[in-house]
N, C-alpha and C positions, 0 to 999 in steps of 0.2 A: 504493500500500500504506500510505502514511502517513495517508491520510484516515480509513480505518476505525479506525486506532489513535487518532487525534485525537478522533474521534467517541466512541469508547469512554471516553476520558479525560474528555470533557465530560459524558457520561451518568453516569459514576461520581461526578464532582464534584457534579452536580445531585442525584443520589440522596443523597449525604452531606449536602448542604444541606437537602434535604427532611426528612431524619431529625432535624435540629435543631429545637428548640422554644424559645420565649422564656418565661422564668419571671421572677418578681420575688423577689429575695432579701429577707432580713430587714432590710436597710438601705434598701429601696425602689429598688434598682438593677434595671434590666431586663438580663437576661443570656441569651444564646443558648447553649444547652447540648445535647449529644447526648441522644437519647431514653433510651438506656441507656449511660451512660459506661462505658468498658471499662478505662481506666487513670486512676486518681484519685490525686491528691496532697492531703494534708491538712496544715493549719497547726497542728493540735493533735491528736495521736494519741489520747490517752485519751478526749477529749470528742467528737471527730468521727470519727477513724479506726476506733475499736472499734465504734461503731454501724454504720458502713458495712460493716466486715468481717462482722458478724453477719448482714447482709443478703446476703452473698455477693459484695459488690463487691470488685474487685481494687484494693486500696490499695497502689500501687507506691512511693510516697514519703511521707516524713513530716518535718516541720520539728521538729528536736530530737533526732533520732537521730544518733549519732556515726558517723564514717567506718568504724569496725569493726562497725557494725550494732547496737551496744548502745544502750539507751535512757538518757536523761539522769538518771533516778532510779535508786536501787539495785534497784528491781523493774521487771520488764518486764510491763506490764499485759496484753499479748497472752497471755502464759503464765498469769498469775494468774486472768484472767477466763475464757479459753477452754481453757486447758490447753496443754501443750507440743505441738510438731509443726507449728504454723502457720508459713508463710513470713512473714518480717518485712519491713516496708517499708524502702526504702533512705533514707538520710539526705540532706537537701538543704541542710545547713548547721546549725551549732549555733544555739541560741536567741540572737537578737540580730543574726544575719547570715545572709542567704539566699545560697546559692551558685547563681547562675543557670545556670552551666555544668552543674552536676549536675542541676538541675531540667530543663533542656532535654533532657539525655541520657535522661531517663526517659520522654520523649514523652507527657506526660499529655494527656488530652482534657478534663479538668476539674480545677480546684483548688478545694477547699472550705476556707474559712477561718471564723474567728469574726467577730462584729460588731466586735471590737476590731482586726481586721486591715485596716480600711478604708484606712488610710494606705499599705498595701502593695499595694493593688489595681493601681495604675498599673504598678508594676514586674512583678507577677505576670502581668498580662494580656498582656505581651509573649510569654508562653509558651503560655497556655491560658486559656479562660474561667474567671472567678473567681466563685464563689457564696459569699455570707456568711450564716452561720447563727447565730441567737441561741443562746448557751449560758450566759448569766449567770443567777444566782439572781434570781428575780422575773420573768424573761422566758421561762424554760423550766421544765418540771416533770417529775419522774420520768424515764421514757424517751421523753418527747415529742419530744426531739431525733431519736431514731431513727425515729419515725413520720413526722416532717416530712421527713427526709432520704430515706426510702423513697419518698415522693411525688415528690421532686426527681429521683432517679436511676432511676425506673421499677421500683421493687422493692416495690410495694404487696402483691403476693401473698406474697412472702417474709416481709414483716412480719406479714401476717395469719396465716400458718402458725405463726410463732414466738409470736405473741400467743395463738393458740388453745392451743398446748401449755402456755404459761404459765398460762392461765386454768384449765386442768384441774388443774395442780399447786397453784394458789392455792386452789381449791375444797377440795382434800383437806386442806391445812394449816389453812384457816379452820375446817373442820368439827372439827378436833382441838382448837381453842382452847376453853378454858373460857368459858362464856357465862352471865353473871348478868343480862343484859339492860341493863346500864349501858354508856354510851359510855366508851371508854377513850382516854387520852391517851398520847402518847409524846414523848420529847425525844431526838434523836440528837446526840451530842457527839463531835466529832473533836478529838483531842489533838495539838497540835504542841508548841511551848514555852509554849502557853497553851491555854485552853479555847475551842472554837469550836462554835457551833451549825451543824450541817450544813444547807446550803441546800436549796432545793426540788428541785434537779436531780440525781437519782441513782437507781439501781435500788433502793437500800435504802429511800429515801423512798417510791417507788412501791409496793413490796411492803408496807410497814408500813401505808400508807393504804388499799391494796386489802384488807388484812386487817381493816380497820375501825377502826384507830387514827387519832386526830386529833392534829395537832401541838399540844403544850402552848402555850397563849398566854403570851407573854413580855412583860415591860415594854417600852414603846416604845423605850427606849434600847438594849435588847438583842434586839429582834425582827429576824430575818433579813429584810432588805429589799434586799439586793443592794448595800449601801453599807458601807464600812468594812472589807471583807474581800475575799477572792478570789471567783472565780466559784462556788466550792463552799461557802465557809465565811464565817461572820460571827462576829467575836469575842464571847465571852460572859464577863462578869466572874466571878471566882471567888466573890465574896461573894454575887452573885445566884444563882449555881449552887447554893450551899449551901442556899438557901431553897426551891429548886424540888422539887416532888414529883409527877412524872409517874407514871402507872400503869405505864409501861415506860420505863426509862432505857436507852438504847442507847449503848454506848461503843465507840469504835474508835481505835486508836493510829495515828499517822502512818505512811504508806507509805514514808517516807524511811529506814526502818530495818527490821530483821527481827523486832523484838519486837511482833508484831501479834496474838499470842494473848491469852487472858484474863490470864495472869500478867504479861505484858509491859505490857498496857494498865493493869492495876491499879497496877503500879509507876510508870508514867508519870503517872497521875493523883495518886498519893500525893506525887509531887514538886511538883505544882502546888497540890493541896489536901490538906495533911497530915491524916491521921485521917479521911478522908471515909467510909470503910467503917463507922466507929463512930457517925457522926451523921446520915448521909444516909438518909432513910427508904427509898427503893427498895433500897439496899444491905442495910439491916438486914432487909428483908422479902422478899428474894430476887426482886426485880423488875428485875434488870439483865441485859441481853442484850449479849454481846460479839460484835462482828463484825470480820472481817478487811477493813480499808479497801481493800486492794489488789484485793479481789474484788467489793466491793459499792458502791463510791463512784462508779462510772462510769454514764453514762446509757444502759445497755443492758438488754435483757431478761435476759441471762445474769446480770447483777449482781443483778437482782431475784430470780432463781431461787436464787442463792447465799444471799440473805437469807432466803428461804423455808426453805431447808435448815437454816440456823442457828436459825430460830424453831422449827422442828419438833424439833430436837435439844434446845432449851431446854425445850419443853413436856414432853418425855419425861423430862427430869431432875427 
């Protein structure tokens, strides 16, 4: 009686191995992963977890969530981008320290990290295969992260369906934009304790460029090139900012607080550049669009759709 049991186990193991495939991640590593991973842990929830969740992937764990399930920032991006009601990933340790016991308890079949997580691969690989995805400014654009991850985790059809719905929404908003035949420029600025040009990778950038806007050309020392800032942001000098005149100035306040509406964003910019509404051309001429950073700054189609909603409301005003 034991032989059939053993044979069944061998066949099951062989089937599982056959279901694996080898892919090359963005750091050039060859990784054997399941055809459609069922339990995924991410090393950066906003940049990796949210795109996977939008594709219908079960993200069971996240680096950076606390033991009580709350996120490390004052806002929970799962709620702001997708709305309330979604099951949240479990934490695998605070930023700076991975809890391998918690990670193993989640039984992931794939761990997705950033290219900056390469030094953690050896440790993480003791639990599950590790795939590293580029998420830095200059290496990823718009919601390309989601498209690339869709190919990795076997969710091409899910991405295509979301992309199709987005395209229909885009067409409607673009049709409503005034068109004088001239090419329009935009500059997206993210406020922290300083001015930052938003990098290439966000739903906001995807939507603006799909609407036909082109990023305003900046001086070399201020151009977003993936250096001198975070993965999303590149510092922008206040003096240089005061001279810029994009056709559309997009402003968003930090998601580290609650003052992310137009009034809160105006007040934050006033502290950095006093009197900006009196001398900045886009402000004087009504060419300023205010976005909620907690909704639009992630590399998801949903973030691009939030941006389209804001543009449509701006047009109607």
